[in-house]
N, C-alpha and C positions, 0 to 999 in steps of 0.2 A: 688205715684200717680203723683207728680210733675215731677219726672225723666221720667216717661212714656210719659207725655205730651211733654217734651223736645225732646225725641226721635222721636215721631210722627211728631212734628213740623219740625225737621231736615229732616225727610224722605220725607215730602211734599215739602219742599223748594228746595232741591238740584236738582230736575228735573222739576221744575215748568216752566222753560224757554224752555223745549224740546217739540217736536211735539206730538200730541195726539197719543195714542196707539190703535192698533187693539187688541181687547180682546183675551187673550190666556188662555187656560186651557188644557195642554197636559197630556197624561197618565203618563208621567214621574214624575209628582208631587207625585205619589205613592212611589217614591224612597226616599222621605224625611222621617226622623223620628224626633219626637218632644222630645223624652226622651229615656233613655236607655243607654247602654254602648257605649261610644265613639260617642255620639252625637256631631256633629261639631259646632264650633262657628257660622258658616254660618247658620246652621239649627236653632240654638237657637235664632238667630236674625230674624227668619222668612224669611230668604233669602235676607237680606238687607246688611249684614256686612261681612267683612273678617278679620281674626285675624292679629295682628301685628307680628313682627319677633319673639319675645320672646314666645308668645302663639302658634305660628306656630311650633317652635322647640319643645315646650312642647308637642304638639299633636303628633309630630313624635315619641317622646319618649313613649307616651302612646300607640301608635300603636304597637311599638316594644315590649313593656311590655305585651301587650295583646296576641301577637303571636310570641314569640321569636324564635321558631323553624323554622318559615318561613319568618320572617321579620328581617332586620338588617339595621341600619343607619350608614353611613360613612361620614366623612368630606372629601370632594374632593378638597377643596381649601379654600382660604381666600380672601376677598375683600381687597382693599387698606385701608379700615377703620378697617381691622382685624376682620370682622364678618365672622364666619364660613359659608361656603356653604355646606349644608347637602344634601345627596342623600339617599333615602330609597330604599333598595333592597328587592324584594319579590320573593321567590322561593319555590316551593312545597317540594323539596328535601333539602332545606337549603343550596343551592349552592350560597355562597356569594362571594367566591373568583373569581377574573376575569378569571383565567384559567379554573376553573370549569364551569363557565357560558358560556364562549366562546366555550367550548367543549360539552355543553349540547345538548341532542337530541331535546329539546324544543326550539322554537325561542324566542328571547329576544326583547321586546319592550322598547324603551327608550323615556320617556315622560318628557318634560321640560316645566315648568311654570315660569312666572314672569321674562322673559328676558327683557320685558318692564313691570315694576312692577305695574303700574297702570292697566295693562291688566291681572288681576290675576285669571281669571275664572278657569284655569286649576288646581290651588292649591286646591280650595274648592271642585271641582268635583272629583279629585283623592283622596282626604281625605275621601269622602263618599264611593268611590269604594273600597278603601283599608280597610275602616271600615267594609264594607259588607263582604270582604274576611276574616278579622280577627274574626268576630263574627259568621262565618259559613253560612251566607246568600248566598254568592257567592263562594262556594267551587270550582265551575267549572273553575274559572278564572285561578288559578295556575296549573290546569291540562292542560291548553292550552299553557301558555306562562310563561316566566320569566319576571319580571318587574324591570326596573330602573326608579326612579322618583325623579326629582329635584323640590321641592315645590316652592322655590324662587331662581332664578339665580341672579337677580339684588338685592342682599340683602341690599345694601346701599340705592339705590333708593326707595326700599320698605319702609324704615323708614322715608323717606322725604315725609310723607303722608299728604293729605289734601282732603277736600271735593271738592276742586276747581282745582285739577291738570288736570282733563280731563272734562271740563264743558260740552262737547258734548257727554258724556257717562252717561248712566243711571245706576249708582251704580258700586261698593259698596259705602256705605255712606262716607267712607274715602278710598282713593286709593293712591298708591305710585307714584313716579316720573318716568319719561320715561328713563332718563339717570342715570349712576352710579355716585359715589361721585366725579369723575373727569370730569363729564359732557360728558362722552363718551357713545354713543349709542351701546349697546352690539350687537344688530342685524345689525351692520355695520362693525363688527370687525372680521368676520370669515376668512378673508384673511390676514389682517395685524397683528392680534393677539396682540394688544397693551394692552388688559385688562386681569387681572388674572381670571376673571369669565369665559371668552370664552376659554382661555387656559385650564382651568379645564374641560370644556365640551369636548374638543378634546382629552384630556388624557383619560377621561371615554370611549369615543368612540374607541380609539386605544386599551385600555385595555380589554374592554368587548365585542367589536365587535357586537353591536346590529344589528338585522335584519331589524328593522323599527324605525325611529326617528320621533317623533311628537313634534312640537313646537307650543304652544298654545298662541294666541294673541287675541286682540279685535280690529276690524277695526274702521274707522271713515269716515265721508263724507256723501254720499247720503243716503236717506231712501228707504227701500224696504222690502218685506215681509219675505225674508229668514232670519232665526235667526242664523244658523250655515253655514258659507261658508268656503271652504277649497280648497286646490289645491297644485300643484307641476308644475314644468316647463312642458309645453305641448310637445308632441313627436316631433313636427317640430323644436323646439328650444332647445331640451334637449341634454346635453352632454352624457346622458345615456338613449337613447330613448327606449331601451328594458325594462328598469325599469319603465319608465313612462307608457309604453304600458301595462305592468303587473298591475300597480296600476289602470289604466283605466278599464282593463278587469275584474280583480278579486277582487279588493278592493272597488272601488267606488260604484258599484251596491249594494253590501252587506251593506256598511255603510249607503248609502242613504235610503235603505229599513228599516234598523234598526231605523234610525232617524224618518222616516215618521210614522212608527208603534207606536212610542211613542209621536206623536203629534208635532214633530219639522219639520221644512222646510229646508232641505239642499239646498245650492245654490252654484254657481260657484264662485271661487276667482277672482273677477273682480273689476274694479274701473270705474270712470265716466270721460269721456273726458272733460265735462264742467259741474261743479256742479250746475250751474245756469240754465242749459238747458239739461235735461235728454235725450231729443229726439235726441241730437247730437250724442248719442251713447256711448258705453262702451269701456273701455280701458283694453285690455288684456296684463297683465304684465308678463315679463320674468325676473326672479331673477338672478342677477349676484352673483358670489361666496362670496361677502361680507355679503350676507344674509345667514341664516341657511339653507334654502331650496335650494338656488343656490349653496352653498358649497357642500351640500349633493348630488346634481345632478352631480357636477363635480367629486366627489369622488366615485360615483356609490353606495352611501348609500341611500336607499329609504327613502325619507324625505317628510313629509306632513306638510304644514303650515296651521293651523287653524286660521280663522279670524271670531270670533263671532261678531254679529252685535251690535255696541255700543248703539244704540237707543232702543234695547230690554231690558226689566228689568233684573237685575242681577240674580234673581232666575231662570228665564227662560234660560239665557245664561249658567249658571252653570249646570243646569239639562241637557241642550243640549250637553254640553261638556262631561258629564258622559256617555250619550247615544252614542255619537260619539266614545269615547274611547272604550266602550264596543263593538261596531261594528267593530272597527279597530282590537281589540284583536281577535275577532272571525274570521275576514278575514285573519289575520296573521296565526292563528292556522290551518285554512283550506287550505290556499294557500301559505304556506311558501316555498314549493318546487318550485312552479312556479316563485316565487319572487327570490329565491336563484339562479335559473337557469338564470334569466335575469341579476342578479348582476354578475354572473360568466362570462357571455357573454361580458358584458361591461368592466369588469376588464381585460379581455384578449385583448381588443381592444385598441391600442395606436394611437391616432389621429395624423395626420401630420399637421393639422391646427386647430386653435381655433378662434371662433368669439368673439371679445372682445367689440364690440359696436353695438347696434341695435337701430333702430328707428321704429316709428309706420308706418304701411303700409298705403299707400295712398288709396288703395281699401279695403273696409270693408268686413268682413265676416258677417254672419247673425245669431242671436239667434232667433229662431222661436217664443219662448215665454219667456218673462222675467217678473217675478212677482214683479211689482213695487208698488209705493204708489202715489196716486193723489197729485198734488201740484198746487199752484197758484204762479204767479209772479207779482211783483210790484216794483216800484222804491222806494228805501229807502231814506227818507229825511236826515237820518244821514250819510249814506255812499255815497249817490249820485249814487249808482249802482243798477242794477236790483237784487233783492233778492228773494229767493225761500222760500215759506212756505208750509211745508208738512201737509196734511190734515187728516192723519190717516185713509184713505179709500183705500182699495185694488184696484189696477189697473194693468191689464195685458197688457204689450206692445207686439205687434205682429211684427215679423221681425225687431227687433231692431238691428242696425248696431253695430258690435264690431270690433275695430281696434287692431289687435295684433302687437307686435313688430317683424314683419317679415322682415323689411328693414335692411339688413346686411350692416353696414356702415364701419366696419373695421375688417379685419382678419389678424392674425399673424401666421407665421410658427412656429412649435414647434421644438426647437433645441434638439439634442441628449443629451446635457448636458450644464450646466453653470459652469464657473470657478468663485469661490468666493475668492477674495483676502483676506489675513489675517486681514485687517483692518475692514472687515465686518463680522467677526466671530460671532458677536452677533445675527445674523439672523439664525445661524445653528440650535439652539434649536427650533425655530419656524418652520423651514423647516422640521425638524424631526417630529414635531407634525402633520404636514400636510401629513406625510407618504412619504416624499421625501428621496430617498436614497442618502447618503452623503459618499463620499470616499476621504480619505486624501492622497494627493500626497506626496510621499516620495523621498528624495534625488534629483537626477538629472532627475527625471521622467518628460518628456516633452509631451505636447499634442498640436495638431494643434488648434489654436483659431481664431475665427472671432471676431474682435473688433468693437463695435459700438461707434462712437464718436458723441456727441451732436452737431448738426449743428445749431439749433435754438430752443428757448424755450420761454414759457410764463407761469408765475406763476399766479394762481388765485388771485383775489384781497382780498379774505378773507379766513381764515382757515376753514377746514372741518374735523370734528372728530379729532382735535388735530394736523392736518398736513396741509400743503399747497400743493394742487394738482398742477400738472404741465402738460402742453401740450408741446410736443417736436417733432422735426424731427431729423433723424440720418443719418450720413454717415457711411458706413460699410467698414472696412479695413480688407482684408483677411490676 
């Protein structure tokens, strides 16, 4: 009894500072089970908690033991703290080898959770979905797709857990840390590949050639009614516009409808220009290749970034993720040919220029209806600034401005090739992970080169993700 009181006290305390909620009771609560085979730790905690690394890996083993002909787990890499990064593979035919799955007639969906380990909704949602497959409740899933699933990518950050790591997030009761053991943000590493975790992800993608990549996060910032927001680079800014268009046409309507029927509210992946004044408009973000979805866009790998709403209860977010993934699987099974044709079109196109820097447009587009939350503003005696208090009441904004990153600020020409001097041979493995073709020059083989010499440069005053960024101008010598 005393232990139960302690748990109740903790569950009340950890979100007491957060804004009031709009009451929610979606149909998706029927997905929960309270007892029976493979009931998850999340369900046993009434939707409040997420298991630690050891219990997560133990549940992976239980899933495989329950359905060994269709499930298998693999270690795809190790963190710098030597924790294993596990991936669960699910296939109706037992196609677990990369070559088998890459040649399968069924599309493959690759789902990644815990790249920011405090944002762990995807782990518990997929455990429920995989449990339903293993116990026969959802036999239809593996008739549609093959599944690759990483329950925790940032395994070291996951174990640096606390009730206070994300104080603006409503659960779970304890959550992991944002960065890995070297304090590097894995979702800023998809270009430079400094972390073993992201290098492991790229190797999986190269080996298994998935048709759809989903990266599950939890957003933060402003309050609004949507509980599941998601997106990908819009067509106007995409390096693979045919892929973005296919996701718009064939995936988004089906996913949105699936979520709505289960009592969830899907919304656009957007941010706020000024968190203290919602009416100033929304910020439309374009991901660069250091992010998973920006890298996927450049590679022509259909990639969806899910950002569940941090102020919604953990149970609601996890159930919303289950429903989202269910909808994405159905969309992939129905429209894999349309998506594959878009990918083929983009892979055959070689750009002559790339946009490497964008800014927000001066003139706004308009969202005709945005489902927000009422708020009040007041001057804070503590900070001396205007502060916002969300009131937990629905408010629909009409014709809200949205500023997309449409202002092209810098474009570069794409060279036919780069020469890599022997002193930089350490980057060759990284380039190969990116799919870049590397040819070794033999003997007296000569090639015409254009040399760029640094004319002027400025280093940033502080490091970023373990490196000092630099701004430079160049003189080119033919």
